[in-house]
C-alpha positions as CSV (number, residue, x, y, z in Angstrom):
1,M,-33.7,43.0,-51.5
2,I,-30.3,43.3,-49.7
3,H,-29.6,39.6,-50.3
4,Y,-30.5,40.0,-54.0
5,R,-28.1,42.9,-54.3
6,R,-25.3,40.9,-52.7
7,V,-25.9,38.1,-55.1
8,I,-25.7,40.4,-58.1
9,L,-22.5,42.0,-56.7
10,S,-20.9,38.6,-56.1
11,L,-21.8,37.5,-59.7
12,S,-20.4,40.7,-61.1
13,I,-17.1,40.3,-59.2
14,A,-16.8,36.7,-60.3
15,F,-17.4,37.7,-63.9
16,I,-14.6,40.3,-63.8
17,C,-12.2,37.8,-62.2
18,L,-13.0,35.3,-65.0
19,L,-12.2,38.0,-67.6
20,S,-8.9,38.7,-65.9
21,L,-8.0,35.0,-65.7
22,S,-8.8,34.6,-69.4
23,T,-6.4,37.4,-70.4
24,P,-3.9,35.9,-72.9
25,L,-0.7,36.6,-71.2
26,M,1.3,34.7,-73.8
27,A,-0.4,36.5,-76.7
28,G,1.6,38.3,-79.3
29,V,2.3,42.0,-78.8
30,T,0.1,44.4,-80.8
31,W,2.0,47.5,-81.7
32,T,0.2,50.8,-82.6
33,T,2.2,53.3,-84.6
34,V,2.1,56.8,-83.1
35,A,4.7,58.4,-85.3
36,K,7.2,57.3,-87.9
37,G,9.6,55.0,-86.1
38,L,7.6,55.1,-82.9
39,A,5.1,52.5,-81.7
40,I,3.3,51.7,-78.4
41,A,2.0,48.4,-77.0
42,E,0.3,47.2,-73.8
43,I,1.4,43.9,-72.2
44,P,-1.2,42.5,-69.8
45,V,-0.1,41.4,-66.4
46,E,-1.8,39.4,-63.6
47,S,-3.4,41.6,-61.0
48,G,-5.3,40.8,-57.9
49,G,-7.3,44.0,-58.2
50,L,-10.5,44.7,-60.1
51,R,-8.7,47.2,-62.5
52,S,-7.0,45.8,-65.5
53,S,-3.2,46.1,-65.3
54,S,-0.6,46.3,-68.0
55,I,3.0,47.1,-68.9
56,T,3.4,49.9,-71.4
57,A,6.2,49.6,-74.0
58,L,7.3,52.4,-76.3
59,R,9.4,51.1,-79.2
60,I,11.8,53.6,-80.8
61,S,13.7,53.3,-84.0
62,P,17.2,54.8,-83.8
63,S,17.1,55.6,-87.5
64,E,14.3,58.1,-86.9
65,F,15.1,59.5,-83.4
66,E,18.2,60.8,-81.6
67,F,18.6,60.2,-77.9
68,M,19.3,63.0,-75.5
69,L,20.4,62.9,-71.9
70,L,19.2,65.9,-69.9
71,M,20.6,66.4,-66.4
72,R,19.9,68.9,-63.7
73,S,23.6,69.2,-63.1
74,K,24.1,70.4,-66.6
75,E,20.8,72.3,-67.4
76,G,20.6,74.0,-64.0
77,D,17.2,72.8,-62.9
78,A,14.8,69.8,-62.7
79,F,11.4,69.6,-64.3
80,T,8.3,67.4,-64.6
81,P,8.2,65.1,-67.7
82,E,5.9,67.5,-69.5
83,E,8.1,70.5,-68.8
84,W,11.3,68.6,-70.0
85,A,9.4,67.6,-73.2
86,K,8.2,71.1,-74.0
87,R,11.5,72.8,-73.2
88,Y,13.6,70.5,-75.3
89,N,11.1,69.5,-78.0
90,L,11.1,65.9,-77.0
91,T,8.8,63.3,-78.4
92,A,9.1,60.9,-75.5
93,L,11.2,60.6,-72.3
94,I,11.8,58.3,-69.3
95,N,13.9,58.4,-66.2
96,A,17.6,58.3,-67.0
97,S,18.5,56.6,-63.7
98,M,17.9,56.5,-60.0
99,Y,19.5,59.4,-58.1
100,L,21.1,60.3,-54.8
101,P,19.5,62.3,-51.9
102,D,20.9,65.5,-53.4
103,N,18.2,65.2,-56.1
104,T,20.9,65.7,-58.8
105,K,23.5,63.0,-58.9
106,S,22.9,59.6,-60.5
107,T,23.5,56.5,-58.5
108,G,25.8,55.2,-61.2
109,Y,28.2,56.5,-63.8
110,M,26.6,59.2,-66.1
111,R,28.0,61.7,-68.5
112,D,27.0,63.5,-71.7
113,K,29.2,65.4,-74.1
114,G,32.0,66.2,-71.7
115,H,29.7,66.9,-68.7
116,I,30.1,64.4,-66.0
117,N,27.2,64.0,-63.5
118,N,28.8,61.0,-61.8
119,G,32.2,59.7,-62.7
120,F,32.0,56.6,-60.4
121,I,31.4,53.2,-62.1
122,H,29.2,51.3,-59.7
123,N,30.4,47.7,-59.3
124,S,26.9,46.3,-58.8
125,F,25.4,48.0,-61.9
126,G,25.8,45.8,-65.0
127,S,24.3,47.8,-67.8
128,F,25.4,50.9,-69.7
129,F,23.1,52.8,-72.0
130,V,25.3,54.5,-74.7
131,A,24.4,56.8,-77.5
132,N,25.9,59.4,-79.9
133,P,29.1,57.6,-81.0
134,T,32.3,59.4,-81.7
135,R,33.1,57.3,-84.8
136,S,31.2,55.4,-87.5
137,G,30.9,51.6,-87.7
138,I,29.3,51.1,-84.3
139,P,25.7,51.2,-83.2
140,V,24.3,54.8,-82.8
141,V,22.7,53.6,-79.6
142,D,23.2,50.5,-77.5
143,I,22.9,48.9,-74.1
144,I,26.2,47.3,-73.1
145,D,26.3,44.3,-70.7
146,R,29.5,44.8,-68.7
147,H,29.6,41.1,-67.9
148,K,29.5,40.1,-71.6
149,Q,31.2,43.0,-73.4
150,Q,34.4,45.0,-72.9
151,H,32.9,48.1,-71.5
152,G,36.2,49.7,-70.8
153,A,37.0,49.8,-74.5
154,L,33.4,50.7,-75.6
155,L,32.5,53.5,-73.3
156,P,35.1,56.1,-74.6
157,Q,33.5,55.7,-78.1
158,Y,30.2,57.3,-77.0
159,T,29.5,60.8,-75.7
160,T,26.4,59.7,-73.8
161,V,26.7,57.0,-71.1
162,I,24.2,56.0,-68.3
163,Q,24.9,53.1,-65.9
164,N,22.1,51.2,-64.3
165,Y,21.2,47.7,-62.9
166,R,20.6,44.9,-65.4
167,L,17.2,43.1,-65.3
168,F,18.4,39.8,-66.8
169,S,21.6,38.2,-67.9
170,A,22.8,37.4,-71.4
171,S,21.3,33.9,-71.0
172,R,17.9,35.6,-70.1
173,K,18.0,34.7,-66.5
174,P,16.2,37.2,-64.2
175,L,18.8,38.7,-61.8
176,W,16.6,40.3,-59.1
177,P,15.5,38.3,-56.0
178,K,12.2,36.5,-55.8
179,K,11.2,38.1,-52.5
180,A,11.5,41.8,-52.6
181,R,9.5,45.0,-52.3
182,E,6.7,45.6,-54.8
183,T,7.0,48.9,-56.7
184,S,6.1,50.7,-59.9
185,I,8.9,50.3,-62.4
186,A,10.5,52.2,-65.3
187,A,13.0,50.4,-67.6
188,V,14.9,50.9,-70.8
189,A,15.6,47.9,-73.1
190,K,16.9,46.9,-76.5
191,D,15.2,44.4,-78.8
192,S,16.6,41.9,-81.3
193,S,16.1,44.4,-84.2
194,G,18.2,47.1,-82.4
195,N,15.2,49.3,-81.4
196,I,15.3,50.9,-78.0
197,V,12.2,50.3,-75.8
198,F,11.0,52.6,-73.0
199,I,8.9,50.5,-70.5
200,H,6.7,51.6,-67.7
201,C,4.6,49.6,-65.2
202,R,2.4,51.6,-62.8
203,T,1.0,48.5,-61.0
204,P,3.5,47.7,-58.1
205,M,5.2,44.3,-58.5
206,T,8.6,42.8,-57.7
207,V,11.3,43.6,-60.2
208,R,11.7,39.8,-60.8
209,K,8.0,39.4,-61.7
210,F,8.2,42.4,-64.0
211,T,11.3,40.9,-65.6
212,K,9.7,37.5,-66.1
213,R,6.7,39.1,-67.8
214,L,9.0,41.0,-70.2
215,L,10.8,37.8,-71.0
216,E,7.7,35.7,-71.6
217,S,6.1,38.3,-73.8
218,H,6.9,38.8,-77.5
219,L,8.9,42.0,-77.1
220,N,12.0,40.1,-78.2
221,L,14.3,41.9,-75.8
222,V,18.0,41.1,-75.7
223,T,19.0,43.3,-72.8
224,A,17.2,45.7,-70.3
225,M,18.1,48.0,-67.5
226,Y,16.1,49.2,-64.5
227,V,16.0,53.0,-64.4
228,E,13.7,53.9,-61.5
229,G,11.0,52.5,-59.1
230,G,8.2,53.8,-56.9
231,P,6.1,57.0,-57.6
232,E,9.0,58.7,-59.4
233,A,9.0,56.0,-62.1
234,S,7.9,58.0,-65.1
235,M,7.4,58.0,-68.9
236,Y,6.0,60.7,-71.2
237,L,4.8,60.7,-74.8
238,R,4.2,63.9,-76.8
239,T,3.2,63.9,-80.5
240,P,1.2,66.5,-82.5
241,Q,-1.8,64.2,-82.1
242,T,-1.6,63.2,-78.4
243,S,0.3,63.6,-75.2
244,R,0.3,61.2,-72.2
245,A,2.1,60.8,-69.0
246,W,2.7,57.6,-67.0
247,A,3.6,57.9,-63.3
248,G,4.4,55.4,-60.6
249,R,2.5,55.2,-57.4
250,Y,2.7,54.2,-53.7
251,I,1.6,50.7,-53.0
252,G,-1.5,51.8,-51.0
253,D,-2.5,54.5,-53.5
254,F,-4.8,53.3,-56.2
255,W,-6.3,56.5,-57.6
256,N,-4.9,59.8,-56.4
257,T,-1.5,60.0,-58.1
258,E,-2.3,58.5,-61.5
259,N,-2.1,61.9,-63.2
260,K,0.6,63.4,-60.9
261,Q,3.9,64.3,-62.6
262,W,7.0,64.2,-60.4
263,I,9.9,66.5,-60.8
264,L,12.8,64.5,-62.3
265,P,16.4,65.6,-62.2
266,N,17.7,63.4,-65.0
267,V,15.8,62.1,-68.1
268,L,16.5,60.2,-71.2
269,G,14.6,61.7,-74.1
270,I,14.1,61.3,-77.8
271,R,13.7,63.8,-80.6
272,T,13.1,63.3,-84.3
273,K,16.3,63.7,-86.3
274,A,14.7,66.3,-88.5
275,H,15.0,68.7,-85.5
276,R,18.8,68.5,-85.4
């Protein structure tokens, strides 16, 4: 009887592995609309575990949503993603950036509407998320590649600026090393249609593997920036129909922190323009 059970278990595991191997990693992305100008998709990733793994992408149309940078240094406190969303009527949010040990200051340049969280432009950070322009004729939201664009002339034309690491170059070359720590990841990107994409991956992997998966998918990204890693990597969605939180995890933790929401000092959120 014990031998029979072992055979059944072995066959079951083999079947699950075959299913995971047959996952169409190069298949087109299927978007599900959750609100006007807002859609969600799951991009499968290879995983050595028995649980299915995926990268979640939230595509945001700038014509329907405004972007808000909320900072502990300006608002006076830090909150969980759900608390940030409820307090400021946000439809979705993601980490704005990594932060220093004081749990307040961003690791790179960050400001919003005259409030400066960090006035230092980090030499190693190659991306600037910008929003809320001071004049017409330029994109209402963009991600500037400082190695391709004249960021010195562009940054003063926006009231919201967040600096972070690039994930890949203008020629679509992954910029992170092959051998590195595996971690959960949160990222912000722009696609070829000018949409902004919030991206979250709970399954720990190297940033290079994460980047390659984004590039080989059909997300049509033209630029992307890393905003956080590890258990604090977070994303949140809140609509009248549903709410959902995505959180990172420790490498050795498979179950216990899936629904945990971490207190975040700085978040990038969206709100429908009708709420202005």
